[in-house]
N, C-alpha and C positions, 0 to 999 in steps of 0.2 A: 501821603501826598494829598493836598487839599483839592477837592473837586471844584472846578470853576465853570459855571454855566455859560459865562461870556465867551470863554475860549472855544467851547463846543459850538456856540452860535456862529463864531467867525469861520470855523471849519466847515459849517454847513452852507454859509452864505457864499463863500468863494467858489466852490464847485457849482453851486446853482447859477451863479453869474455866468460862468463859462458855458454852462449847458444852454442857457437862454441865448447867448451869443451864437452858439453853434446852430441852434434852431433857426434863428433869423437868417444866418448865412445860407442854410439849406433851402429855406423858403425863397430867398432871393435867386439862387441858382435855378430852382425849378421854374420860377416865374419867367426867367430869361429863356429857358428851354421851351416852355409852353408858347411864349410869344414867337419864338423862332419857328416852331411847328405850325402855328396858326398862319404866320406869314407865308410859309412854304405851301400850306394848303390853299390859301387864297391865290397864290401864284399859279399853282397847278390847275385850279378850277378856271382861272382866267384864260387858260389856253383852250378850254372847251368852246367850240364854236357856238355862238348864241344865235339860233335862227328864230323861227316863229314861236317855238316852245322852249321855255327855260328848263333847267335840270329839275327844279321843283315841280313844274307842270308835267314833265315826262313821268316822274315817279308817281304823281297823283293820278294821272290818266291810266297808267298801267295797273294801278291797284283798284281804281273805281270802275273801269270798263269791263267788269266781269259779267255783266248782264248779257244774256243771249237774246237777240231780237230776230224773230222769225215771222215771215209773211206766208200764209197759206192762201193761195188763190184757187178757189174751186170753180172750174170752168163748167158753166151751165147755160141754160137758155132763158131768155126773158120771160117766157110764159110759165116757167117752173116755179110758180108762187108757193104751192104747198110743199114742194121739196125744200125750198129755201127756209120756210118757217120750221120745218121739221129739223133741218140741220142746225138752225139757230138754237133750238132746244138742246140738241146733242152736244154742241160745242160750248154753248153758254153755261152748261151745268158741270163742265169738267173743271177740275182744280188744276191750276197752273202753279208750279213751285216758285218760291221766291227767287229772284234773279233771272226770271224768264219772262219775256214779253212775246206773246203770240197774237197776231192779228189775223182773223179769218175774213176774207173778202170773197164775194161772189162776182164772177167775171163773165161778161157776155158782150156781144157786139151791139151795134147801133139798134135802137128801137125802131120798129116799122109799123106799129099799130097804135091807134088812138087810145085804146084802153091801157096799153103798156105805158104810155106817157103819163097817165094818171096814177096807175097802180104802182109802178116802179118808183115814181117820184114820191109817193106816200111811204114806200119802204125806205127810201133814202132818208126822208125826213125823220122817220121813226128810228131806224137802225144804223144808218150811215156806214153800211158795210158792202156797198156795191161799187164795182168798177165797170164803166161802160166804155169799151174800146171803140176806136174809130175804124170799124171794119164791117163787112157784111158777114152775117152769121155763117159759120162753117165749122167743120171738125178738123179736116185734114188739108186745108188750103191756106194755112198761114195764121190761124187764130192764136196758136201757141206762141209763134214768133212775135205777133203784135203784143201779146200779154207781156212777155219777158222784156222786149225791147222798149216798151212804154214805161216801165217802172222807174228808170233813172230820172225821167222828166216828171213823172207823177209825184215822186217823193224827193223833191230837190229843195225843200225849205231850208233857208239859211240857218234858222234857229233850231233845226232838228239834229239829232246825233249823226255822226258820220262814221260808217254808213248808216242810213236809216234802218236797214235790216242786215244782219250778218248773212242770213240765208233766205232764199225765196223759193217757194214750192208751188208746183202745179199739181192739182189733184182732181180726180173725177168726182162727180156728185153721187156716185154709188160706192164710194170708199169711206170707211169709218176709220178715222185717225185718232189714236190715243195720244193726246198732246204731251202729257207728262213723260210717256215713254219715248216719244220723238225727241223731246228736249234732252232727256238723259242720254240718248244715243249720240246726240250732237256735241255734248259738252266736251269730250276729249278730242274732237276732230278739228282739223285746220279750218280757218275762216277765210281762206283764199284758195281759188282754183279747185273747189270741191264739187264733185258730181256724185250724187247719193240716190239710192233707190233699190228697186228689186230688179236684178239683172236678168236680161233675156239672152239666151233661151232658158226656159224654166229649170232644166237639170243643172245648169252651170252655176258655179259659185265664184267665178272669176269676173270681177267688175270691169275688166278691160277687154272682155270678149266682144260684146256687141253694144247694147244700150240698156237703159233703165225703162222698165214698164211704165206705161201711161197711167197706171192706177194712182201714182203719186211719186214724182221725182223732184229732187231739190238740188239747187246749185248755190254757191256762194255769190254774194252781191257783185263781185268783180266780173263774174261771167255774164251777169245780166247787162252790165255796162259794156262788156265786149260785144255782146249780141247787138246792142244798139248801134255800135260804131262799125262793126265788121261788114264787109261785102259778102262774106261766105254764105250766110243764111238767105240773103236776098236772091241768090241765084238758084236756090233749091228750097221752095216753100211747100210744094205739094207732095203728098204721100202720108202714110201712117205717121201721125205727129210725133210719137215717141221715138220711132226709128229715125225719122228725119232729124230730130233734135240730137240723137246720138251721132248722126253723120256730121252735123255741124261741129260737135265737140271734137270728133276725131280729125276732121279736116283742118280745124283751127288749132289743133294740138293743145286743146284745153282739157281741164279735168285731170291733171296729173295726180291729184288726190282723189281717190274714189273709195266709196264705201258701199258694200253690198249688204243691204238690210234683210236679206233672206236668212232664215225663215221667220223673222219677226214681221215681215210683210208677206202677204199671201192672198190667194183667192179663197173665197168661201168654200168650205169643204164639199159642198154638193153642187153639181155632180162632180165626182172625183176626177181629176186630171193630173198631169205632171206639175201643174202650177198651184194646186190646192194644198191645203194643210188643215189639220184639225184645229179648232179653236184652242188656244192655250195661253197661259198667263203672260208669256214673254212675247207680247204682240204690240207692234207699232201701228199696223194698218191691216184692215180686212177689206178686200175688193169684191166686186160683183154682187153687191147687195141690191139685187134688182127688184125685190118686192118687199112688202111689209113683213111677211113671215121671216125672211132672212134677217132683216134688221132687228126684229124682236128677239129672235134666237141669239143673235150676237150681243145685243144689249143686256139680255138676261144673263148670258154667260159671264159678262164682265160686271154684273151686279151694279148697274149704273144708278139705281134708285136707292142704294143703301143709305144715303145721307138724307133721305126724306124725314123731315121732322114730324113727330106726332102732333096731332091737333084734334080738337073737338069738331072742327069744321069738315072733316072727311074721315072715312074709314076704308082703307085699302087692304084687303086680306093678303 
């Protein structure tokens, strides 16, 4: 039998033709299915209510608002110039991790002396880290209430994040706060209805027993807003400020989320009491640093000068 290339070519062309036709048919069917699914998807999304934020905005905000914003208000007195300068060095040289914003402000009541009006004004011009409340200077007669209740109006810029701070803290000026440790402890916690600190009485580990120590306690922003609007604190302003604050929280049924930071917060180890603890690495705050010696011992323990860069301009053994 004689071999014919032409007949083999016909045999190859005919199946190829049907194969191409089949591919076109399959592509057409898939396109119809895809268009149907797309139409169905648009229909489903059109039923989602469109309020002030679209679906895209919601997804964007949930992924981008991972920053933690914390305000630390250190309650002090107008004449404590040296203490403020010292604390500026302490907090200004601490490293704050990425994704964390911590503002440290010094808080006191109205100025009463001529020299304060000059010196405090110069501090504000240089550092911009002072809040002057509209009150008469006091410790246990409403200063803490004025601080927290003033915050919503002080930080109500329309172009600022909402809320301006997730957490607001009240701290004493004899407390050393390690900002990175504070931020790390807050990272997994709720950002609403939170009451955080060192629970009193000292032996207790239950944050719902009484109240948080005045060394440094923190609440979520919504509680500061509630304090501004509620009548509860206005009826009970006088008394130990930390205990009174706990009374407001209990009576207002706030602080359903509580965090006891003991023993990462504690009093300086000397003299030893039921509230003290040895200095140790897992520390957020040390309280009762009443003199220079205690501050230096604490700062040395945490090796705060380890990042000092070598230079020909100085030699520190």
